[in-house]
N, C-alpha and C positions, 0 to 999 in steps of 0.2 A: 758449532752445532753438535749436539750429542747424538746418541744412537737413535733417538726418536725419529729423526729426519730420514733415516734409512729404512725403517720398518715399512712405511707405505710403499716402498719399492720392492719389498720382499713378499708382502701379503698376497699380490696377485698370483704368485707361484702356487701358494697354498689353495687359493680359490680355484685355480685351474684344475687341481687334483680333485676338488670337491664337486666340480660342475656336473660331470656325468652322473655320479651317484645321486646327486640332488635331483637332477632332471628325471631320473628314472624311479626314484623312491617317493618323491613328494607328489601330491596331487598337482596336475599340470598347471592349474591356475596359480597356485601358491608358488610353484617352482618358477614360473615365468616372471611373476612380480619380484620374487627374491633375487633371482639371478639378474634381472635387468637393473634393479635398484643397486644391487651389489656391484655390478660392473661400472655403473656410473660413479658410485662412491669411491670405489678403488681407483678408477681412472682419475677422478678429481684429486684423490689423495696423492697419487704417484706424481701427477703433474705439479701439484703444489710443492711436493718434496724436491722435485728437480728445480723448481723456481727458486725455492729458498736456498738451496745449495748454489745455484748460480749467482744469487745476490751476495752470498758470502765472498764470492770471487770479485764481484764488482766493487764492493766496498774496500777492497784492498788496493784499488788503483788510485794512486795520488791525485791524478788529474780530476777524476770524478769527485773525490773528496773536496777539492778546492772549488769545483763549479757548483756543488750543491748548496742550497740555501742553508741547511743545517749541517755545518762542517762536522766531520768526524775524523778520527785518527786511523789511517790505514794501518799503522804499526800496531796500535792497540787492537784493531780488529783481528789482525793476523795472530797476535799473541794470545788472545782469549778464545779464538776459534780453533778447535781441534781438526776440523776438516781441511784437507790439503787444497792448495790452489788448483792442482791438476784435476782433483775430483770436482771442483766448482766449474772448471772449463768444460769437462766432460759432460756434466749435468746440463750446462747451458747449451752445449751442441745438441745433446739429446732432445732437450726441450724444444729447440727451434725446429728440429726435424720432425718430431712428433706432432707439434702444433701445426705445421704445414700439412702433414698427412690428415690430421683430424679435420683441418679446415677444408681440404679438398673433398673428404668423405661427406662432411656436412653439406657442401655445395652440391655434390653429385646426388646425395639422397633427397635433398630438397627438390632439385630439378626433376628427379624421377617421380616424386610424389605429385608434383604439379602436372607433369606430363600424363601421369596415370588419371588424375582427376579430369583433365581435358579429354582424354580418350573415353573415360566413362561418360562424360556428358555428350560426346559425339556418337555413342552407340544408338542404334535405332530403337524407337519405342520409348515408352515411359515407365514400363514395368522394371522391377529390380532384376528379373531374370531375362537374359538375352540368349537365344538359341541360334547358333551359327551353323550354316550348312557346310560341314567339313567332315571328311571320313576319319581324320585323325581324332583319336580319343583325347579330349582336352576339357578340363574344367578348372575355373579360377575365379577369384573375386578381385575386383579392381576398386581400390579406395577412391572416394570422390564424394560429391554432393549432388545426388545420392550415389552411394556405392553401387556397383553393378556386379551381377554374377553371370559369367559367360560359360555356356556349356555347348559343346559341339554335338552334332547329330551322331558322330562316331562314338562319343561317350555314352549317349542315350541308348544307342543300339546295343552297347556292350553290357548294359545293366537292365534289370527288370524294373517295373514301376515302384516297388517297395524300396529298392536300392536308389532310385531317383530321389526319393524323399530323404534318404540318408545323405546323399551327396549334397542336396540343397541345405540341409541342416548344418553340415559341416561348413560350407561356404558362408552361410548367414552368420555363423559364429565368428569367422574372421572379420566380418564387417561390423557386427555388433559390438564386439569387444576391442576393436581397433588394434588388431594384432600387428599390423604393419608398423605402428609406432613403437612397439616393443622391439621389433627387429631393428628398426632404424636406430634407436637409442643404443641397443647392445652393440651394434656395428660401430657406431660412433665411439663408444667407450673402448672397443678393440683397436680402432684407429689411433686413439690417443695412447693406448698402451697394448702392444701386440701380445703381451702375456695373457691378456684377457680374451683372446680369440676363442678358447674352448668355451667360455661363458656365452659368447655370441652364438656360437654353433649350437650350443645346447638350447638357448632360447628359440632358435629356429626349429628345433625339434619339439620343444614343449608347447609351442603355440599350435602345432599340428595335433599334438596329443590332447591339448585343451579342446580343440575343435572336435576331435574324435569323441572325447568324453561328452561333449555337448550333444553330438548326434546320438550317442548311446543313451543319454538321459531322455532324449526326445522320443526314441523308438522303444526304449526299455529292453533292447536286445543287443548286448554287446557282441555276441557271436555274429549276428548278421552284419554289424558294422565292420567287424574284422573281415568278413568275406567280401564286403563291398570295397573296402580299401585294397584288398589283394586283387580282386577282379579288375578294378580300375588301373592298378599298377601294371598288370599284365597286358591289358588293352593298350595302354600307352606305350609300352615297350614294343608292341608289335606294329605300331604306326610310326610316322616320321617324328623327328626331333621337335621339341616344344620351343621353337625359336622365336615365335612371334608373340609370346606372352610378354606383357609389360614387366619392366624390372621390379616394379613395386607390388606386383600382383601376388596373391597367396592362393593356394589351391589344395584340393584333397591330396595331391601327391607331392606337395611341397615343390622342391626344385629337382624333381626326378629327371635323370637323364636316361635316354632309351637303352644305353648299354648296361645300366645297373639299377637296382631297386633301392639303393641308398638306405635310409632309415625305415622303410616301409616294413620290413620283417619285425623290427623292434616294436613298431606301433601295433602291428597285428598280434604279436605275442602279448603286449600289454593289454590289449582288448580282450584276449582270451583268458586273461587272469582276472581275479576280482578287482573292483575299482580301488585305486590307490588310496591309502590313508595317510594321515600325517606322519612323517618320519622324523622324530624329534632330533636325533643327533645331527643329521645333515643340515637341517634348518638352523639349529642352534650354532653349529660350527660356522656356517656362512654369516649368520647374524653377528656372531662373535668377531669375525674378521672385519665386517663392516664397522662395528663399534670400535674395534681396536684401531682401525685406520683413522677414524675421526679423532680419537683421543691422541694418537701419535702425531697427526698433522697439527693438532692444536698445541700440543706440547712443543713441537718443533718451532711453530710460530712464536710461542712465548720465548724460547731460547733465542731466536733471531732478534726479537725485540729487545731482549736483555743485552745481546751482543752489540746492537746499534746504540743502545743507551750508554754502555761502557765506552764505546768508541767516541761518542759525542762528549762525554765527561772528560775523557783523556785529551781531546782536542781543545776543550774549554780551559783545562788546567794549563796546557802548553801555551795557549794564547795569552 
């Protein structure tokens, strides 16, 4: 295997450096799509690279060569493959560990989405909006069929009527644009390759910015949306922890903890600035990494196919 097989293992490092600038410079909707697709492609590319490296180790085992329907020569495979056997063993070990982690993440995320849908169906009433009598300031959207928006009386008391509309516009954006799927897919990619964690974290930020911009477009008042986000965050901090919120829920405050504001100041700052426009270099850089990953994985697959053909011909000549 030539250098192409190693490139998909390195590209996630570059993507991690680009994640935050892209999340802040690009329009939130564009950033969310680009980062999510990029995370999935990069995760698939690195997984494929590990798999191909692991195969180069397997084809050097004489017992497997004899048991296979199409015999190959382990000696020829080792002679024509520059990758070391230790690298193949390491790749196989990493692949098994990461596949297990990704499988667990997929199972956990699927289960939380199913549980969220059940909880949404069990909420009282038939309207999308559900108001709960609770002094804690809480507001979140639960995905389901249909999705529901849960707002506490504590949050309603903390905001004025105009801000109630901003809050609802934000929560409706989460449900309308299926933001929970972007989060789930980005987290799955990060489970398959931990180097992609910055992309998953940035997606969690950009979906909130996407919902913020949706609320700003609805009200045509970015400053008022910024004030609403800040007031809601301060109200939530002054009440108890948000421990009862379903794992798959999304809300005006994201995953805000009472002890800190998290990304809320960054969101407020972005709302007080002009609406973001296309930022060519960050989009092109990420798109370039995605394209390079696909090309490198394709080239590595071709190299592996050539190696297997050489090993089979060598076995045929020896036989």
